[in-house]
LUMNUBA-477229 format. One record per residue (C-alpha): x, y, z; chain. Coordinates in steps of 0.1 Angstrom, whole numbers, padded with zeros to 4 digits. Layout:
% LUMNUBA-477229
[[X,Y,Z],A]
...
This chain:
% LUMNUBA-477229
[[-0193,1930,-0966],A]
[[-0228,1945,-0971],A]
[[-0243,1979,-0965],A]
[[-0275,1989,-0947],A]
[[-0293,2023,-0945],A]
[[-0305,2040,-0914],A]
[[-0341,2027,-0916],A]
[[-0329,1991,-0919],A]
[[-0306,1998,-0889],A]
[[-0335,2011,-0868],A]
[[-0356,1981,-0877],A]
[[-0328,1957,-0867],A]
[[-0325,1975,-0833],A]
[[-0363,1973,-0828],A]
[[-0363,1935,-0835],A]
[[-0334,1930,-0811],A]
[[-0351,1951,-0784],A]
[[-0382,1930,-0788],A]
[[-0363,1902,-0770],A]
[[-0355,1922,-0739],A]
[[-0378,1953,-0737],A]
[[-0415,1951,-0729],A]
[[-0437,1959,-0758],A]
[[-0451,1991,-0743],A]
[[-0416,2005,-0739],A]
[[-0402,1997,-0773],A]
[[-0417,2028,-0790],A]
[[-0403,2052,-0764],A]
[[-0368,2036,-0766],A]
[[-0368,2037,-0804],A]
[[-0377,2074,-0804],A]
[[-0347,2080,-0781],A]
[[-0324,2059,-0805],A]
[[-0337,2079,-0835],A]
[[-0329,2112,-0817],A]
[[-0294,2100,-0810],A]
[[-0287,2088,-0845],A]
[[-0297,2122,-0860],A]
[[-0263,2135,-0849],A]
[[-0245,2108,-0869],A]
[[-0241,2102,-0906],A]
[[-0251,2066,-0910],A]
[[-0268,2067,-0943],A]
[[-0249,2035,-0950],A]
[[-0224,2015,-0930],A]
[[-0208,1981,-0933],A]
[[-0217,1950,-0914],A]
[[-0200,1917,-0915],A]
[[-0217,1889,-0934],A]
[[-0220,1856,-0916],A]
[[-0191,1833,-0922],A]
[[-0212,1802,-0917],A]
[[-0245,1797,-0934],A]
[[-0276,1783,-0918],A]
[[-0274,1751,-0938],A]
[[-0239,1745,-0925],A]
[[-0249,1753,-0889],A]
[[-0278,1729,-0891],A]
[[-0256,1701,-0904],A]
[[-0231,1708,-0877],A]
[[-0258,1707,-0850],A]
[[-0273,1674,-0863],A]
[[-0238,1658,-0864],A]
[[-0231,1669,-0829],A]
[[-0263,1654,-0814],A]
[[-0259,1622,-0835],A]
[[-0224,1618,-0819],A]
[[-0240,1623,-0785],A]
[[-0261,1592,-0791],A]
[[-0295,1606,-0802],A]
[[-0316,1581,-0821],A]
[[-0317,1585,-0859],A]
[[-0354,1591,-0858],A]
[[-0349,1619,-0833],A]
[[-0321,1635,-0854],A]
[[-0343,1633,-0885],A]
[[-0372,1649,-0866],A]
[[-0351,1678,-0854],A]
[[-0338,1683,-0889],A]
[[-0373,1685,-0903],A]
[[-0385,1709,-0877],A]
[[-0356,1733,-0881],A]
[[-0355,1731,-0919],A]
[[-0392,1741,-0920],A]
[[-0386,1770,-0896],A]
[[-0357,1782,-0918],A]
[[-0377,1778,-0950],A]
[[-0408,1796,-0936],A]
[[-0390,1826,-0921],A]
[[-0363,1831,-0947],A]
[[-0341,1845,-0919],A]
[[-0307,1830,-0911],A]
[[-0305,1812,-0878],A]
[[-0280,1838,-0865],A]
[[-0305,1866,-0871],A]
[[-0336,1848,-0860],A]
[[-0357,1866,-0834],A]
[[-0387,1857,-0812],A]
[[-0411,1874,-0837],A]
[[-0399,1852,-0866],A]
[[-0404,1820,-0846],A]
[[-0438,1830,-0832],A]
[[-0449,1838,-0868],A]
[[-0440,1803,-0879],A]
[[-0457,1787,-0849],A]
[[-0489,1807,-0854],A]
[[-0490,1797,-0891],A]
[[-0486,1760,-0880],A]
[[-0514,1764,-0854],A]
[[-0537,1780,-0880],A]
[[-0533,1750,-0903],A]
[[-0544,1727,-0875],A]
[[-0512,1715,-0859],A]
[[-0519,1701,-0824],A]
[[-0507,1717,-0791],A]
[[-0486,1686,-0785],A]
[[-0467,1690,-0818],A]
[[-0463,1728,-0812],A]
[[-0447,1719,-0778],A]
[[-0424,1695,-0796],A]
[[-0414,1724,-0819],A]
[[-0407,1746,-0788],A]
[[-0384,1719,-0773],A]
[[-0365,1713,-0805],A]
[[-0360,1750,-0812],A]
[[-0350,1758,-0777],A]
[[-0324,1730,-0776],A]
[[-0310,1742,-0810],A]
[[-0306,1778,-0800],A]
[[-0291,1768,-0766],A]
[[-0265,1748,-0786],A]
[[-0258,1779,-0808],A]
[[-0251,1799,-0777],A]
[[-0227,1773,-0764],A]
[[-0210,1774,-0798],A]
[[-0208,1812,-0795],A]
[[-0228,1816,-0827],A]
[[-0254,1838,-0810],A]
[[-0255,1856,-0776],A]
[[-0292,1852,-0767],A]
[[-0318,1824,-0772],A]
[[-0348,1838,-0791],A]
[[-0369,1811,-0775],A]
[[-0367,1827,-0740],A]
[[-0401,1845,-0745],A]
[[-0419,1816,-0761],A]
[[-0440,1800,-0733],A]
[[-0448,1763,-0731],A]
[[-0479,1751,-0750],A]
[[-0506,1735,-0729],A]
[[-0512,1700,-0742],A]
[[-0547,1687,-0745],A]
[[-0555,1660,-0719],A]
[[-0565,1633,-0744],A]
[[-0574,1599,-0730],A]
[[-0553,1572,-0748],A]
[[-0568,1538,-0743],A]
[[-0548,1505,-0743],A]
[[-0561,1475,-0762],A]
[[-0587,1455,-0744],A]
[[-0583,1417,-0740],A]
[[-0610,1412,-0767],A]
[[-0592,1435,-0791],A]
[[-0559,1416,-0785],A]
[[-0577,1383,-0792],A]
[[-0593,1397,-0824],A]
[[-0558,1407,-0836],A]
[[-0544,1373,-0828],A]
[[-0572,1357,-0849],A]
[[-0567,1382,-0878],A]
[[-0530,1375,-0883],A]
[[-0525,1356,-0916],A]
[[-0489,1343,-0915],A]
[[-0461,1335,-0890],A]
[[-0444,1368,-0894],A]
[[-0476,1388,-0885],A]
[[-0482,1365,-0855],A]
[[-0446,1370,-0844],A]
[[-0446,1408,-0848],A]
[[-0478,1411,-0828],A]
[[-0465,1387,-0802],A]
[[-0432,1406,-0798],A]
[[-0449,1440,-0795],A]
[[-0474,1427,-0769],A]
[[-0448,1410,-0748],A]
[[-0420,1436,-0748],A]
[[-0437,1470,-0753],A]
[[-0406,1481,-0773],A]
[[-0405,1513,-0793],A]
[[-0406,1510,-0831],A]
[[-0368,1517,-0837],A]
[[-0360,1491,-0809],A]
[[-0381,1464,-0826],A]
[[-0365,1468,-0861],A]
[[-0330,1468,-0846],A]
[[-0333,1435,-0827],A]
[[-0313,1405,-0840],A]
[[-0321,1368,-0834],A]
[[-0291,1363,-0812],A]
[[-0302,1391,-0789],A]
[[-0328,1369,-0773],A]
[[-0320,1345,-0745],A]
[[-0346,1319,-0751],A]
[[-0339,1300,-0719],A]
[[-0347,1331,-0697],A]
[[-0369,1350,-0721],A]
[[-0347,1380,-0716],A]
[[-0338,1405,-0743],A]
[[-0314,1435,-0742],A]
[[-0325,1465,-0762],A]
[[-0310,1499,-0767],A]
[[-0336,1527,-0763],A]
[[-0335,1565,-0766],A]
[[-0300,1579,-0763],A]
[[-0285,1544,-0767],A]
[[-0296,1536,-0731],A]
[[-0295,1499,-0725],A]
[[-0323,1480,-0707],A]
[[-0338,1446,-0704],A]
[[-0372,1435,-0716],A]
[[-0389,1401,-0714],A]
[[-0409,1377,-0735],A]
[[-0433,1352,-0719],A]
[[-0434,1316,-0730],A]
[[-0466,1318,-0752],A]
[[-0454,1348,-0772],A]
[[-0418,1333,-0774],A]
[[-0434,1302,-0790],A]
[[-0450,1323,-0818],A]
[[-0418,1341,-0825],A]
[[-0397,1309,-0826],A]
[[-0423,1294,-0851],A]
[[-0417,1323,-0874],A]
[[-0379,1319,-0871],A]
[[-0381,1282,-0878],A]
[[-0399,1288,-0911],A]
[[-0373,1313,-0923],A]
[[-0348,1301,-0949],A]
[[-0325,1331,-0948],A]
[[-0294,1335,-0926],A]
[[-0299,1372,-0919],A]
[[-0293,1383,-0883],A]
[[-0324,1405,-0881],A]
[[-0352,1391,-0859],A]
[[-0378,1404,-0884],A]
[[-0373,1407,-0922],A]
[[-0394,1424,-0948],A]
[[-0400,1415,-0984],A]
[[-0368,1408,-1003],A]
[[-0352,1393,-0972],A]
[[-0341,1426,-0958],A]
[[-0344,1439,-0922],A]
[[-0380,1450,-0915],A]
[[-0383,1488,-0916],A]
[[-0403,1510,-0893],A]
[[-0427,1518,-0922],A]
[[-0433,1481,-0928],A]
[[-0439,1475,-0891],A]
[[-0465,1502,-0890],A]
[[-0481,1488,-0921],A]
[[-0483,1453,-0906],A]
[[-0501,1467,-0875],A]
[[-0525,1487,-0896],A]
[[-0534,1457,-0918],A]
[[-0539,1434,-0889],A]
[[-0561,1460,-0872],A]
[[-0582,1465,-0903],A]
[[-0588,1428,-0907],A]
[[-0596,1425,-0870],A]
[[-0620,1454,-0869],A]
[[-0599,1472,-0843],A]
[[-0592,1509,-0847],A]
[[-0560,1527,-0839],A]
[[-0536,1498,-0841],A]
[[-0500,1510,-0841],A]
[[-0469,1498,-0824],A]
[[-0468,1524,-0796],A]
[[-0503,1514,-0784],A]
[[-0490,1479,-0775],A]
[[-0465,1497,-0753],A]
[[-0493,1515,-0735],A]
[[-0512,1483,-0732],A]
[[-0482,1464,-0716],A]
[[-0477,1492,-0690],A]
[[-0514,1492,-0680],A]
[[-0516,1454,-0678],A]
[[-0484,1451,-0657],A]
[[-0496,1476,-0632],A]
[[-0530,1459,-0630],A]
[[-0513,1426,-0623],A]
[[-0496,1443,-0593],A]
[[-0461,1453,-0606],A]
[[-0448,1484,-0589],A]
[[-0447,1515,-0610],A]
[[-0409,1518,-0607],A]
[[-0405,1484,-0623],A]
[[-0429,1492,-0651],A]
[[-0408,1524,-0657],A]
[[-0377,1503,-0660],A]
[[-0392,1479,-0685],A]
[[-0404,1508,-0707],A]
[[-0371,1526,-0704],A]
[[-0385,1560,-0692],A]
[[-0361,1585,-0677],A]
[[-0389,1599,-0655],A]
[[-0416,1580,-0637],A]
[[-0441,1608,-0646],A]
[[-0438,1597,-0682],A]
[[-0447,1562,-0672],A]
[[-0477,1574,-0653],A]
[[-0491,1590,-0685],A]
[[-0490,1555,-0701],A]
[[-0512,1539,-0675],A]
[[-0549,1538,-0680],A]
[[-0571,1533,-0650],A]
[[-0606,1521,-0658],A]
[[-0635,1537,-0639],A]
[[-0647,1502,-0630],A]
[[-0614,1495,-0613],A]
[[-0616,1527,-0593],A]
[[-0652,1519,-0583],A]
[[-0642,1484,-0572],A]
[[-0613,1497,-0551],A]
[[-0635,1523,-0536],A]
[[-0660,1496,-0524],A]
[[-0632,1474,-0511],A]
[[-0617,1502,-0489],A]
[[-0650,1516,-0477],A]
């Protein structure tokens, strides 16, 4: 048990009212509350301390979403976001209010965090406090008054055919050639690539079953040319490990090593912005250009919403101009 004085009580009421009462009315309401409390002796009164600490609540939440099938990377990201919020505010999750969260978000924005990342914060915090309500840890989500952040409409370009050729020529060993070939052919996410085993690929059909976000299963494909490069790499391997790609020390290739390979190949090729996800965007654009319906592109990429797939597609102004002339 702990004790609080009248002023602390009033401040707690003001913070709570901030979630439900318009700012212009809070002063008037607080004056009424103060007038009422004059008739009562509350120089000190007891309040129950929280039985479950914020660290325990966070671990419980992370365990619950991991059981639901969230990817390890997603779980780690949510943990990082929420731990930073907790460290910044110094306020237990059960007592956190809109003002505390907005103060953190403003501090992050002031230090140059992008609108896209701030929106990721908002989604993560909102999901967490909704979960707390379902667990009856709080009665109201403090994120209700936090509006979505407008994302900057940044043009993200796929690799050009010339850039892809430069990267092919810049690869130095069979593993680098195989990694680039696999990314180019499948458009898989980073965690999907490092999880693939040799036996997962049906070499006769060029089909590969992968497990994407939320452990959702889907089929991706490898064309003959890229399959040849991958098989050459496997033929030169002397280990018996199941992993399709291994790192130094004959262990499964990690996400960090995968990014490093892409960065090194890009630097040697003189191509900027080489990272695994850009191959995904490139595949989507090239498939649509080749005439594949958008719905099938969505299925290959494993997007839940077709609107997400549309953001991956880059339409060159030259293509638009050519289509315009064709139809006019």
